[in-house]
C-alpha positions as CSV (number, residue, x, y, z in Angstrom):
1,M,4.6,-5.7,11.5
2,T,4.9,-5.6,15.1
3,G,8.5,-4.9,15.9
4,G,9.5,-3.2,13.1
5,T,12.3,-0.6,13.3
6,P,11.1,2.9,13.5
7,N,12.4,3.9,9.5
8,H,10.2,0.8,8.8
9,N,7.1,2.7,10.5
10,Q,7.8,6.0,9.2
11,I,8.0,4.7,5.8
12,A,4.7,2.8,6.3
13,L,2.7,6.2,8.0
14,N,4.2,8.6,5.1
15,F,2.9,5.6,2.3
16,G,-0.1,5.5,4.1
17,G,-0.7,9.2,4.8
18,A,-0.4,10.1,1.1
19,I,-2.7,7.8,-0.1
20,N,-4.8,8.9,2.8
21,F,-4.7,12.8,1.5
22,A,-4.8,11.8,-2.2
23,T,-7.9,10.0,-1.5
24,I,-9.9,12.1,0.7
25,G,-13.7,12.5,-0.4
26,K,-13.3,9.4,-2.4
27,A,-14.8,6.5,-1.5
28,Y,-11.4,4.7,-0.1
29,R,-10.6,3.9,3.3
30,V,-6.8,3.5,4.3
31,N,-5.5,1.5,6.9
32,V,-1.7,1.0,8.5
33,N,-0.6,-1.7,10.8
34,D,-3.5,-2.7,13.3
35,L,-6.1,-4.1,11.1
36,R,-5.9,-7.5,10.2
37,L,-6.8,-8.6,6.9
38,W,-8.2,-11.9,6.2
39,I,-7.1,-14.3,3.9
40,P,-10.3,-16.9,3.4
41,S,-8.5,-20.3,1.2
42,K,-6.3,-20.6,4.2
43,R,-8.5,-19.5,6.8
44,V,-5.5,-17.1,8.1
45,Y,-5.3,-13.3,8.9
46,T,-1.7,-11.3,8.8
47,Y,-1.4,-7.8,9.3
48,P,-0.2,-5.6,6.3
49,D,1.5,-2.4,7.0
50,V,-0.8,-0.6,4.9
51,M,-4.4,-1.3,3.0
52,V,-6.9,0.3,1.2
53,V,-10.1,-0.6,0.9
54,A,-13.0,0.9,-1.5
55,G,-15.8,1.6,-0.5
56,K,-17.1,0.2,2.7
57,L,-15.2,-2.0,5.5
58,E,-16.5,-5.6,4.8
59,F,-15.1,-7.6,8.2
60,L,-15.0,-11.1,8.8
61,E,-18.4,-12.6,10.5
62,G,-17.7,-12.1,14.5
63,R,-15.3,-9.5,14.1
64,K,-14.8,-5.9,13.8
65,D,-10.8,-6.2,13.6
66,T,-10.4,-8.3,10.1
67,I,-11.0,-6.9,6.9
68,T,-11.9,-9.0,3.9
69,N,-12.0,-6.5,1.0
70,A,-8.4,-4.9,0.2
71,V,-8.2,-3.6,-2.9
72,M,-4.5,-2.6,-2.5
73,V,-1.5,-4.0,-0.1
74,A,1.8,-2.3,0.6
75,E,4.8,-4.3,2.8
76,V,7.9,-2.3,4.6
77,L,10.7,-4.8,3.7
78,S,12.6,-5.6,6.3
79,K,15.9,-7.9,6.1
80,S,14.1,-11.0,8.1
81,T,10.6,-10.3,6.1
82,A,11.5,-9.6,2.6
83,N,12.1,-13.3,1.2
84,Y,8.9,-13.9,3.4
85,D,6.4,-11.0,1.8
86,R,8.3,-11.7,-2.2
87,G,7.1,-15.2,-1.8
88,D,4.5,-17.2,0.7
89,K,2.9,-14.1,2.0
90,F,2.5,-12.6,-1.6
91,K,1.4,-16.0,-2.6
92,L,-1.5,-15.9,-0.1
93,F,-2.6,-12.6,-0.6
94,R,-3.3,-13.8,-4.5
95,T,-6.1,-15.7,-3.3
96,I,-8.0,-12.4,-2.0
97,P,-10.6,-11.8,-4.8
98,T,-10.7,-8.4,-4.3
99,L,-7.2,-7.5,-3.9
100,R,-5.6,-5.9,-6.8
101,E,-2.3,-4.4,-5.6
102,Y,0.6,-5.6,-4.1
103,I,3.3,-2.6,-3.0
104,L,6.4,-3.5,-1.9
105,I,8.7,-0.9,-0.3
106,D,12.5,-1.3,0.2
107,Q,13.6,0.5,3.6
108,Y,17.3,0.2,2.6
109,E,17.4,1.7,-0.7
110,M,14.9,3.5,-3.3
111,H,13.3,0.5,-4.8
112,V,9.4,0.1,-4.7
113,E,8.2,-3.1,-6.4
114,Q,4.2,-3.0,-7.5
115,F,2.4,-6.0,-9.0
116,S,-0.7,-5.2,-10.2
117,K,-3.7,-7.6,-11.4
118,T,-4.2,-7.5,-14.8
119,D,-8.7,-8.0,-15.7
120,D,-7.6,-11.5,-17.2
121,N,-6.5,-12.2,-13.5
122,K,-2.3,-11.9,-14.4
123,W,-0.1,-10.5,-11.9
124,V,2.2,-8.1,-13.6
125,L,5.3,-6.4,-11.8
126,S,6.4,-2.6,-12.3
127,E,9.5,-1.6,-10.4
128,C,10.5,2.1,-9.6
129,L,13.4,3.5,-8.4
130,R,11.7,7.0,-8.1
131,C,8.1,6.4,-8.2
132,L,5.2,4.0,-7.9
133,W,1.8,4.3,-9.5
134,A,-1.1,2.6,-7.5
135,K,-3.8,2.4,-10.3
136,C,-6.4,0.8,-7.4
137,T,-6.4,4.3,-5.6
138,I,-5.5,6.2,-9.3
139,V,-2.6,8.1,-7.2
140,W,1.0,8.6,-7.9
141,I,3.1,8.2,-4.8
142,L,6.8,9.0,-4.8
143,S,9.2,6.7,-3.2
144,R,11.4,9.2,-2.2
145,S,8.7,11.3,-0.2
146,M,7.9,7.8,1.6
147,M,11.5,7.3,2.6
148,S,11.1,10.6,4.6
149,E,14.0,12.4,2.3
150,G,12.4,15.4,1.6
151,D,9.2,17.7,3.0
152,I,5.9,16.5,1.3
153,E,3.7,19.7,0.0
154,I,0.3,19.5,-1.0
155,T,0.3,22.0,-3.7
156,N,-3.0,21.9,-6.0
157,F,-6.2,21.1,-4.0
158,G,-8.4,20.6,-6.8
159,R,-6.1,17.9,-8.0
160,W,-4.4,16.8,-5.6
161,E,-0.3,16.9,-6.3
162,I,2.2,16.0,-4.1
163,A,5.8,17.7,-4.7
164,S,8.8,16.2,-3.5
165,T,12.4,18.6,-4.3
166,H,12.8,17.1,-7.8
167,T,9.8,15.9,-8.9
168,K,6.0,16.3,-8.6
169,S,3.0,13.7,-8.5
170,A,-0.7,14.5,-9.4
171,F,-3.5,12.6,-7.7
172,A,-6.0,12.9,-10.6
173,D,-9.3,11.4,-10.5
C-alpha cells in the first residue's frame, strides 16, 4: 500500500522477511509492496503488501511488473482499508486460481486472520492472537515477531526456526 505508516511498513517488511528467510533454498519468491497482482476476472491489478509465488514468476503478457500466479497474499490492515481488505478485495483475490492463502495482519493489536483455500475450493478462516500458520509456504510465523515486539533469532539453520522471547516456531520442510 502506498502512503502507509511506518508501523504498517515495518510489519509488512518483517512478515515478508520472515517468509523470505524461511523459504531460502525452496521454490518460493517473496515480494513486498512494489509488484502488482493481476486479477483476471475483473481485469484489474492491486499492490499487495506481501505476496508469495511458488516456482517461477509468471507475468501478465507484455508486463514485467504484474504477477499472475501468487499463492499467498498478506495485507497489513489500516483503519482506512480494513473493511475493503476483508470484503471487496478478498472477493477479488478469491478469483485468482493459484491463490491458496490470504492473511490479514492487524497493525493495532496482536491479531491475525488467515483464510486458507481447501481442496474443494472453500475458504476457511483461522484466527490467532499469537501465531499464524501459512500452509502454502509450510512455515509458522509469529505475529509477535511481525509486530516488532522482540528480536527475531534464527536458531537452527537446518529446520529454520524463529524464536521470540516467549515462543518459537519451526520452519519445517
